[in-house]
Structure formats: structure tokens, C-alpha cells
Residue, then its C-alpha position, 0 to 999 in steps of 0.5 A: m365517373s368519366d364518360t365510358t365511351s372511351q375505350v383502349l386495349c387492356r395491357i394484359c389481354s388486349t380486351l377493349s376496356n372502358e374508362f373507369w375513373s379520371d382525375h389528372r390521368a385517365f384509368y381504364k378497367c378491363p372487363e375480362c381480366r379486371l386490370i385497372f390501368t392508365l396509358d398516361i406515362p410520365e415523360k422521361a425527365r419527370e419520371e427520373a426526377h420522381y424516382k430519384k426523390q424516392w431514392e433520397t428518402t429510402d428507409p433502409g429498414f423498409w428494404q430489410g423488411q421487404v427482403g426478409a418477407m421475400l425470402d420467406y416466400v421463396q424459401h419454399y421453392n427449390v432455387g439457387e442463390n444467383i439473383l437478378d434484382f429487377g428494377s433495383g432502384s437505389g440498390e438497397a434491396t441488392r445490398e441487403l441480399q448481398r449482406r445475407g450472402f446471396q450473389v445479386t446483380p442489380l438492374e436499374p434502367m436509369i443506371h444500367g439500361y434495359l434488360k433487353d440490352q444486357s449480356y449476363p455470363e450466366p442465367f439467374d435462379l431467381v428474378v426479384g421485382i419488388e414494387v416494380i410490375e406496376h411501373l411497366p408500360d410493356i408487361w409482356g415484353e419485360l416478362k419475355e426478356i426475364e424468361k431469357v435470363l432465368v434458368p430452367g425451373g427458375i422463379l420470378f418474385f413480384s410484389t405489388l399492391f392488389t385491388n382485391a379489396f374493392i374490385d367488382t364491389p359496388q364501392e370500387v370507383e369510390s375506393f379507387k378514387t381515394w386509393w393512395y397507391k394510384d397517386d404515384p405518377t409512375h404507377l401504371s397498372f393495378f392487379c387483382n387475382q383475376s389479372i394475375s390468373k390471366l397472365a398465367e393463362m396467356g403466358n403458360y405460367d404457373i403462378d402462386i398468389f400470396g395475400d394481396n401483394v405477392f405472386i410468384v411466377r414459374k414457366g409452365g412445364a418447368 
């Protein structure tokens, strides 16, 4: 385990956080919200090459399963069918949603630019971020931009693999060391239920958590 004298501010709650583990990247754990995160962000060319390689090996069946699972969750919310696929990557999820009859707009920064630079003719009922939030260096900035394009009462669906299985256990460092999810160089933040609860508190969000990999966000009071 690395020297814990190194401290940085948590990406969610700005609490001073000690170095938790390091290999070729340094990871920190927030003592307040339990987010594990790194500030080591790949340079742009390497990041884009990594994403494009992943796109080339995309299994359409994987995205069919991801979209089906997402729709199972959001069907319990009273939302319309105008969807923003936030971080749409190769576009497989967008195409699968369109095949199922939804009105879907893809947003992939490498193709379309960033959300803050877009101008849409109407707001969205649902913003979908499948395996996206762990990639965001500025979580709050992106959430605020998403709020601007959601209809009142709209929802935001996020899937990402949580650290619930090992966070705050005696084995947490060893478990994180061997956790495959951290090894993707574009994965920057790793959430647990406590991290997501802090998002809800600070953002005035209502957040429903499902299992160890899904949460749905609504603006409080909507």
C-alpha cells in the first residue's frame, strides 16, 4: 500500500483523501463518501485509441442485454420516450433503443463534442449513461449540464460497477488491487452506496440504487 501522506480533494465532496493504492496510477479513497478515484487521466490520443479499440470489439448482444436491463428499470418511472444516449460510444445502444421504437439522440464526445456545446430542439425525458460515469473527470460539471437538457421530472439512468463488495472491509486494499474494473485506464472513479448517497445530498437529487451496478437520479422536488 502506498504512502498515505499524499492527499487530494475528493471528486464528489472535496474532502481531503489519502492515497489508497498505487500501481501505474495512484488511487485515493475519500474518508467521507468512500469514493475511490484517480487523478491520472490518459492523454487525449491514448484515450481515443483505447475507446476505438473497444468499439471494434463490441458485441451487439452485450448491448441488447444492457438496453433490455435498463428498460426494465426505467419502466417503473413515468417518463416519455425521448432519450439522450449520453456517452454513446460506438452507437450500439442508440441503435438498439431506436430498433425498439424510441426517439434517441446519441452524444459521443469524440464524434459530437461535449454536452455543454450542444443545442437540442427539445429537452429529454430520459438521459442514459451506460458505463459512463466512471469515465468522467468532472462529475458535477456533467451532472449540471445534464440537468439543463432534462424535462421537469425527467430521470437519469447510470450503470457502473460499485465497490460495495469490498469497501470498508479488512480486505478492501487486496480486493481493489485484483479488481479488473480498475485496470481500464479510462476508468477514473469507483462508487459505492455511500458515494451515491453523497451525490444525492449535495445535488438535491432523489436517487434510487439497484443492486451493485445501477442508480437512477431525479432532481429533488420534481
